[in-house]
Structures are given as C-alpha cells and as structure tokens.
N, C-alpha and C positions, 0 to 999 in steps of 0.2 A: 487302386480304385479306394474311393472313400465315400462315406454317406455324409452328404452335406445338409440334409434335413430329414428328420424322422418324427412325425406326428401321427395321430390317429387317422387323419385324413390324407396325408401325403408322405411319400418316401422319395428322396431324390438322391441318385447316386451319380458320381462323377469320377471319370478316369482321364488323367492327364499324363502325357508321356514323361518319363524321367529326363535324365540328362543325355541319353543315348543319341537322339536326333541332333542335338547341338554339337555333340563330340564327333558324330560322323561327318557333319558339314563342315566342322573346324579342320578335320583331317583331310577332307577333299580340297578345302581352300589351300590349306598349306602344301599339299602336293602340287597343286596347280601353280602356286607361287615359286616353288622350287623348279618345276619345269620350265616356267617362264624365264626365271633368272638364269638358269643354265642350259638353255635350249641349244645354243649353237655347239656346246661341248659335249653333248650327250649323244649316244648312238640312237638311230631312228626306232629301234625296237624298244628301248628303254623309254622314250617319249611316248610311243604308242601304248606300251603297258601302263605307263603312268597316267595317260589320258583316260584309258579304260578304268583304271582303279578309281580315278575321280568321279567318273560317271557312276560306277557301282556304289561308291560311298554315298553320292548324292541321292541316288535312288533308294539306298537303304534309309537315309535320314528322312526322305519323303514318306516312305511306307511306314516308318516307326512314329511319324508325328501326329498320329490320329488321336483326337480328343473325343470323348463320348460322354453324354449325359442321359440318363433315363429318370423320368418322372412318374411315379405310380400314384394316380389320383384316385382315392377310394370313393369320393363323392361322385365322380363322374364314371367310375369303373373303366377308366382308360389309362393307357401307358403312352406317354409322349416321349419320343427320343430324338436325339440330335447327334450327329457325327460330324467332326470338321477336321480337315487335314490342310495342309499347305495348298491352297488354290482350289479347294473344293469344299462342299458342305452338303449333307443330306439330313433329312428329318422325316418323321412320319409318326403314326400312332396305332396302337392296337387296342382292341377292347380286352378286358379281363377274360371274357369267355373264349377268346381266340388262343390264350395260352393253355396248352395241354399238361405241360410238366415244367418243372425247374430243375436243371440238372447241373452237376459239378463236372467240369473237365479238368483233368490234370494235364499239366505242361509235359512236353516231350522230355523223355529221360525221367523214368519214374522216381529217381532219387531227388529231383529237385524240390518237390513238395509244393511247387506253385501250381495254382488252379485259377479257374475263371468260372463264373456262373453264367448259365445260358438259359433262355427262355425257349421252349419247344412249341412251335406253332404248327398248324396243318401244312403250312408251306415251307418252312425252314426252321433252322436252329439259329437263334440270334444270340450271340454273346454280348454281355454287358460291357466287356472290355476286349480289345482286340488281342492283347498279350494276356499271358498268364502271370498275374501280377499279386494274387491274393494268396496268403498261407492257407492250407487246407482247412484249419479250424475257422478262420474268418469267412472262407467261402461257404462252409456248411452253415454257419450262423446266418449269413445273408440269404442263402437258398432257403432255410427254415422260415425266416421272416417273410419272404417273398411268398412262399407257398400259403402261408397264413392270410396274407393280405389278398391274394388272388383267389382264395377260397379252394386251395388244392391241399387242405390239411391231410386228407387220407393218402395224398401222393407219397408221404414218407414211407407208409406201410406198404404201399404198392412197389415203390422203389426198392425197399428191403426185400421183398419177395422176388422181384425180378432179379436182383443181384444174387439172392440165394439160388435161384434156378440156373443162373449163368455159371456159379461156382460148381454146381453139380453137373454142367455141361449140357444142360437142357435149353439150348437156345430157342428151339421151336415152341417149347412151353412158355418161355419168357415172351416170346412175340404174341402168342395166343393170349396170354393174361393181359398185356398191354392193349391189345385189340379190344378185349372184352370189357375192361374196366374204364379205358379212355375213349373208346369209340374210334380208334384210329385205323387207317387203312393198313394193309400188309406192308407197303413201302415205308410209311411212317413209323410203324412199330419197329420194322428192321433198323431204320436209321437211329431211332432212339436207343435200341439195344446196342448198336454199335457205339454210340457215344458213352453209353454206360460201361461197356467193356473196356473203353479206352480210358475211363477215369478211375 
C-alpha cells in the first residue's frame, strides 16, 4: 500500500497486488501445458490432481489480484473507495462521521510484522488493503494520520486505554469503555475488541 496524494484537503491511498497473482497464474498455465503435452502417458489420477492444482492456482491468482484505492476528501468530509479484481469492480463512499475508529490489524503469525489499516463503521470493519502488506510502523503512522483527518484524535488515547484493559484481562470493561466513548452497540464494541486483541 502506498500514499499517492497527501494534501490538506485530500489523502489518497492505493494498494496493488505484488507479483504473486502473476506467478500463480503462470504456474497454473505451466502445469496445464505439461498435462496437455504428456496427457497420453500419464496415469488418470495424475491428470486429475494436476487439473485440480491448476484450478486452485488460478483461483489463488484471482483472489490475490484485488486492487484498492481510498480517497479521503476533507472538503466534502467523505471517503470514496474502489476495489477491483479480475472481472469485477466495486465502489462506494462513506461519510467521515460513519467511521468510529481506525485500527491496525496484524497479519497471521505474530512474527510476520506485517499489518493493515482498517476503518471501523457501525456496519463493518473495512480494511484499506486486502492483505497485510505494511510494516507495523508504517501502518501506525497511516492510522494516526487518518485519525486526525477523520476527527478521531482522542481515539489514540481510547485505544491505549482499551489495550491496557485487555492486557489486564478486563475484556468487559474494555467493551464498556468503547460503548461509552464511541456510542457503539454491544456487538460493535465486541467486534472492535476482538480486532484489537488480534492486532
């Protein structure tokens, strides 16, 4: 993920997939070519497993090909977003007021150090990128900048307090603090606490 524009009125982020989708697709094509060339001499089970592997590699390439762009427009107090993959496109917008919190999620395997930044609204948690592609320090800087732009400056102190309560094992107190400060429902607060525990 990278910031492609940063001014006082606008912040634009973009996430493009790396070389993984192309590599997966190339592997699927190579296996399909080998199966086609040597089809007569291969046992049926090898052909079947090879075909299945081609499908799985192609599906992996398709799911990893998502590009996303978020535009935070301070003049309009709106967030415009676009996601695009192979053969599909989605877009939408949110008001700054709809965002309750900006959180950082850590990637699977705590040692990876990779993270992503997510916007928490009343309805869902919306990641800015599909994969965990940012180092923790870059994700922290981006989250802090977004909190300022969205008018959530006090969110840093609230997040620190909630993390402190979680470290002490007081999950219910953390949920109560979020509900009181952010006006969230119990389910929304539990979901946010779950995301904070994972990061």
